[in-house]
Structure formats: C-alpha cells, structure tokens
C-alpha positions in Angstrom: 29.3 44.2 -35.8 31.9 43.1 -33.4 30.1 44.8 -30.6 26.9 43.0 -31.4 28.7 39.6 -31.4 30.3 40.4 -28.1 27.0 41.5 -26.6 25.3 38.3 -27.9 28.0 36.1 -26.5 28.0 37.8 -23.1 24.2 37.8 -22.8 24.2 34.1 -23.7 26.8 33.3 -21.1 24.8 35.3 -18.6 21.6 33.4 -19.3 23.3 30.0 -19.1 25.0 30.8 -15.9 21.8 32.1 -14.3 19.9 29.0 -15.3 22.6 26.8 -13.6 22.2 28.9 -10.4 18.4 28.1 -10.5 18.9 24.4 -11.2 21.6 23.9 -8.5 19.4 24.8 -5.5 16.5 22.6 -6.8 18.9 19.7 -7.2 20.3 20.3 -3.8 16.8 20.4 -2.3 15.9 17.1 -4.0 19.1 15.4 -2.8 18.7 16.5 0.8 15.0 15.9 1.0 15.5 12.3 -0.3 18.3 11.8 2.2 16.1 12.9 5.0 13.1 10.8 3.9 15.4 7.8 3.5 16.6 8.3 7.1 13.1 8.6 8.4 11.9 5.5 6.5 14.9 3.5 7.9 13.8 4.5 11.4 10.1 3.6 11.0 8.4 0.2 10.7 6.2 0.6 7.6 5.2 -1.3 4.5 3.4 1.5 2.7 3.9 5.2 2.1 1.1 7.5 1.3 1.9 9.5 -1.9 3.7 12.7 -1.0 1.4 15.7 -1.7 2.3 18.3 -4.3 1.6 21.1 -1.9 4.4 22.3 0.5 4.1 21.9 4.2 3.5 25.7 4.5 0.7 25.5 2.0 -0.9 22.6 3.8 -0.6 24.4 7.2 -2.2 27.5 5.7 -5.1 25.5 4.3 -5.7 23.5 7.5 -5.3 26.5 9.8 -5.6 29.9 8.1 -4.7 31.7 11.3 -1.5 29.7 11.9 1.5 32.1 12.1 3.7 30.0 9.9 6.3 32.7 9.2 7.2 33.0 12.9 7.0 29.2 13.5 9.3 28.3 10.6 11.7 31.2 10.8 12.4 30.6 14.4 13.1 26.9 14.0 15.1 27.2 10.8 17.0 30.4 11.7 15.5 32.3 8.8 15.6 36.1 8.7 12.3 37.0 7.1 9.2 36.0 5.0 11.0 36.6 1.7 13.8 34.1 2.6 11.3 31.6 3.9 9.2 31.8 0.7 12.3 31.4 -1.4 13.3 28.2 0.5 9.7 26.9 0.5 9.6 27.4 -3.3 12.4 24.9 -3.8 10.1 22.1 -2.8 7.8 22.7 -5.8 9.6 20.3 -8.1 10.5 17.6 -5.6 10.8 14.1 -7.0 10.8 11.2 -4.5 13.7 8.8 -5.3 11.6 5.6 -5.5 14.7 3.4 -5.2 14.6 4.2 -1.5 11.2 2.5 -1.3 12.2 -0.4 -3.6 15.1 -1.3 -1.3 12.8 -1.8 1.6 9.8 -3.2 -0.4 7.6 -0.3 0.5 4.5 0.4 -1.6 3.3 3.8 -2.5 -0.4 4.3 -1.9 -2.1 6.9 -4.2 -3.8 9.6 -2.2 -7.1 9.2 -4.3 -7.2 5.5 -3.9 -7.0 5.8 -0.1 -10.6 6.9 0.1 -11.7 3.7 -1.8 -9.3 1.5 0.2 -10.5 2.8 3.6 -14.1 1.6 2.8 -12.7 -2.0 3.0 -12.6 -3.1 6.6 -9.7 -5.5 5.8 -7.6 -2.8 4.1 -5.0 -2.7 6.9 -4.4 -6.5 6.7 -4.8 -6.8 2.9 -2.7 -4.0 1.6 -0.7 -2.3 4.4 -0.2 -2.9 8.1 1.7 0.3 8.7 1.0 3.3 6.4 2.7 6.6 7.0 2.5 10.0 5.3 5.4 12.4 4.8 5.2 16.0 3.8 8.0 17.7 1.8 10.5 19.1 4.3 11.7 22.7 4.4 15.4 23.4 5.1 17.5 26.4 6.2 19.8 27.9 3.5 22.7 25.6 4.4 20.6 22.4 4.4 21.8 21.7 7.9 18.4 22.1 9.6 15.2 20.5 8.4 11.6 20.7 9.5 9.4 17.9 8.4 6.0 16.4 9.2 5.3 12.7 9.0 3.3 10.1 10.9 0.9 7.2 10.7 -2.3 7.8 8.8 -5.6 7.6 10.6 -4.4 9.8 13.4 -7.0 12.4 14.2 -5.0 14.4 16.7 -2.6 15.8 14.1 1.1 15.3 14.1 3.9 17.5 15.1 6.7 18.8 13.0 10.1 17.3 13.7 13.4 19.1 13.6 16.4 17.3 12.2 20.0 18.5 12.1 22.5 17.3 9.6 25.8 16.7 11.4 28.7 14.3 10.8 27.2 13.3 7.4 23.9 12.1 8.8 20.5 13.4 9.9 19.8 13.5 13.6 16.3 13.9 15.1 16.4 16.8 17.6 12.8 17.3 18.8 9.2 17.4 17.9 7.4 20.7 17.7 3.6 21.1 18.2 
C-alpha cells in the first residue's frame, strides 16, 4: 500500500513538472514575440495591422514556394543544428497570442484577414480605414531567444518581402539585416 501511494505521488509530481516545462517555452515565446512585434511597430508608421495568420512563417513559406529549402535557410540564420530542432522551435508559435495592448497604446486597428478582400473593393479604403497597413508573420527564434527571424511589410506589395534578422542585445531588439 505504501509503495502504491509513493508511486502515485511521484508520478503526479513528474506529470506536473513536465507540464510546467511545456508551458514555460510557450510563455517565453509569447513574451519575446510580443516584445519584437512591439519594437517593429514602434519603428513603423502605421495605423492598421493585418490580423496575424495562424500559420507559422515556415508553413506559409512552404505553401507559397514548395521547393523552398526552408531548413537550410532558417537553420543557418538562427544557428540551429537540424530539422528536428527547427521544427521544435517553430511549434512554439502555434499558440501565439498578440498582446493587443501594444496596438491600443498606439491607436492601431487590427484588420481581419477575411474583411480585407471586401475592403479592397472600395477604392477609398486606404483613406477611409487605413493609410498604412502592414502585415506581420509570427517570428521564429533560436533556442536562447537572442536571434529572431521575422517577415513583415506593407500590404499590397507584389514583389514579396524579405525576412529580417533581429538580435536581442542590451535588453532590446536590434535590426541586423534583411534576407531575401
């Protein structure tokens, strides 16, 4: 009987500690992603943000260009060892929640992705609703959250935008370079 109780207590402790280890990286991802997005928004002149897609940047890259060698591209820029590590870091973005207080502070409106098709039919959309509308994809980070790769830009651009590398140093994000 004592052995059963001991096993029950130890397995409960193990389950609880494992769950905390899963929650912590997702919380850290949300925190760092929101910090980076807040920094980007502070550097841009915008009044509207297109709703951030549910899909990750890697999923979008794969859909838009099936032959894109994303493992090599991301691994090299984020100093990631292999596809398994990259997939693990990418998975953290699944439950991303934008901190909307970032937008409220700057009086930025979120434009629903589905409504954009309807709004674009109105020739006065840019002057009525938004003058400067940007999109942002969920970033991907290295394991230490010191290097980030993110894609963002003004909507309506047909040429496609580059990915931008940011480095977290001295408690702030610094733009390093754009990658095409």
